[in-house]
C-alpha positions in Angstrom: -25.9 9.2 -23.0 -24.6 8.4 -19.5 -20.9 8.0 -19.0 -19.7 4.4 -18.8 -18.4 3.4 -15.5 -14.8 2.2 -15.6 -14.2 -1.5 -15.6 -13.1 -2.6 -12.2 -9.5 -3.8 -12.3 -9.3 -7.1 -10.3 -6.5 -9.1 -8.7 -5.4 -12.5 -9.6 -4.6 -13.8 -6.1 -1.4 -11.7 -5.6 -0.4 -11.2 -2.0 -0.5 -7.7 -0.5 0.8 -6.7 2.9 -1.3 -3.8 4.3 0.3 -1.8 7.1 -2.1 0.7 8.7 -2.3 1.7 12.4 -5.9 2.9 12.2 -8.1 -0.2 12.7 -11.1 1.0 10.7 -9.1 2.1 7.7 -7.1 -1.2 7.9 -10.3 -3.1 7.9 -11.7 -1.2 4.9 -8.6 -1.6 2.9 -8.1 -5.3 3.6 -11.8 -6.0 2.9 -11.7 -4.0 -0.4 -8.5 -5.8 -1.6 -9.9 -9.2 -0.7 -13.1 -8.4 -2.6 -10.9 -7.4 -5.6 -9.3 -10.9 -5.6 -6.1 -10.3 -3.6 -4.7 -12.3 -0.7 -4.1 -9.8 2.1 -1.8 -9.9 5.1 -2.1 -7.1 7.6 0.0 -5.4 10.3 -0.8 -2.4 12.6 2.8 -1.2 12.8 6.2 -1.4 11.2 8.0 -4.0 13.3 5.1 -6.4 13.0 5.2 -5.8 9.2 8.9 -6.7 9.1 8.2 -10.0 10.8 5.5 -10.8 8.2 7.8 -9.9 5.3 10.4 -12.4 6.7 7.8 -15.2 7.0 6.0 -14.6 3.7 8.3 -14.4 0.6 5.2 -14.5 -1.6 4.3 -10.9 -0.8 3.9 -9.0 -4.1 3.2 -5.5 -2.8 3.8 -3.5 0.4 0.9 -1.0 1.0 1.8 1.2 3.9 0.6 4.3 5.6 3.4 6.9 5.9 2.5 7.8 9.5 2.6 4.8 11.8 2.7 4.3 15.5 5.2 2.0 17.2 8.4 3.9 16.5 8.8 3.1 12.8 7.1 5.3 10.1 6.2 4.0 6.7 9.3 5.4 5.0 11.6 3.6 7.5 9.6 0.4 7.0 9.9 0.8 3.2 13.6 1.4 3.4 14.1 -1.7 5.5 11.9 -3.9 3.4 13.6 -2.6 0.2 17.0 -3.5 1.7 15.7 -7.0 2.3 13.6 -7.4 -0.9 14.7 -4.8 -3.4 12.2 -6.1 -6.0 9.2 -5.6 -3.9 7.1 -2.6 -4.9 5.9 -0.2 -2.2 2.7 1.9 -2.4 2.3 4.6 0.3 -0.9 6.2 1.6 -1.3 9.3 3.6 -3.8 11.9 4.6 -1.1 14.5 5.1 0.6 16.5 2.4 3.7 17.2 4.4 5.5 14.0 5.6 8.4 11.7 5.1 8.0 11.2 1.3 6.5 14.4 0.1 8.7 17.5 -0.1 7.7 20.8 -1.5 4.6 19.2 -3.0 6.5 16.5 -4.8 7.1 12.9 -4.1 10.6 11.7 -3.5 11.9 9.9 -6.6 10.7 6.3 -7.0 7.8 6.8 -4.5 4.2 5.9 -5.3 1.3 7.4 -3.3 -2.5 7.1 -3.0 -4.0 9.9 -0.9 -6.5 9.4 1.8 -9.4 9.2 1.6 -9.3 6.9 -1.4 -12.2 5.2 -3.1 -12.6 1.5 -3.9 -12.0 2.3 -7.6 -8.9 4.4 -6.9 -7.5 1.6 -4.7 -8.2 -1.0 -7.4 -6.6 0.9 -10.1 -3.5 2.0 -8.2 -2.8 -1.4 -6.8 -3.1 -3.0 -10.2 -0.8 -0.4 -11.7 1.8 -1.1 -9.0 1.6 -4.9 -9.5 1.8 -4.6 -13.3 4.6 -2.0 -12.9 2.8 0.4 -15.3 3.6 3.4 -13.1 
């Protein structure tokens, strides 16, 4: 008997801010999230993302790459967003194992991460868990 494929976890119109400096990956991520039923805002770098956070109090999740161009990495962005909106959950993504949130193979406390490359199903599941606060 073939294994059942997991039920795709869908969004309910929540707003996600995607911050990714690699255009193709940003396009893939935003398209996948929109397909899953989320409203998506996007930024290519941290300072642009901060302006969007200020203009859009309806953002439900910050999804950011750890390594960003433009002088502000994802950790610094997260710290500033958390200072302004402490209730806003942050999901990091990275293709590197050694960076601003992973130390000695472990995430800093309170950090949530999805590694690159991620699949559509992994993205769907992790984002839903973050929004439902089940992780």
